[in-house]
N, C-alpha and C positions, 0 to 999 in steps of 0.2 A: 156583353162581352164576358167570356169566362175570366175568372180572376187570374189564372195561371198564364194567360196570354199577355206578354210584355211586348210593347211596341217601342221601337227607337224613336227619337225625335224626327228623324227623316221619314220613317214610315207614317207617323202621325201627320206630317206635313203633306205627304202624298194622299192620304185619306182626306185630308181637308180640301185638296184640289177637287175631289169628287163632291164634297159638300158644297163647294162654290157653285157647281152646276146642278145642285139639288138632285143629285143622282140617287136613284133607287136600285134595288137588286136587279140584276141582269140588264141594266141600262149601260151602254157602251159610252166611254169617254175616250177621246183621242188626244194624245200627248204628242207634241212635235217641237222641233228646234230646241231652244234653251229650256223649255219646260220638261221635255223628255230627257235632256241631259241632266237636269237637276234631280228629277224624280226616278230616273230609269232603274238604278240599283234598288231602291226602296220598293218600287213596283214589282220587281222580280222576286224580292224577298217576301212581299205580301202574297204573291202568287203561290209560293212554296208553303205559306201558312194557310192556304185555302181561303184567303180573304178576297182575292181577286182572281179573275179568269183572264188569261191573255187571249185576246181575240186574233182571228186571222188577219184582220186589217192592220196594216203597219202602225205601230204606236197606240194601239187600241186595247183597253182593258175594261172589264165590267165587274161590278161588285157582286159578291155572293151574299147570301142572307147574313152570314156571319161577318162579312166585310162591312155590310150596311150597319149592323149592330156596333161594330168596332168604331166605324166612322162617327156614329151618334154618340158613343162613349167618349170620344175625343173632346166633346163639348163639356163634359162633366168635370 
């Protein structure tokens, strides 16, 4: 993850959701109900930062390569 990339606690929590499912780049994860309500705004911000791609399926996002690296860096 580039040093200049700063993630909010909410964005880090959203990326950890991908980690929970052992997601890799281009693997789609679907968020729904309370989980989508909790992470929705952060997922949109991560999309604008090119760390996620919003998929056509409702509530679905996938990691970019940069998003995968950012997710892994959340552990550090």
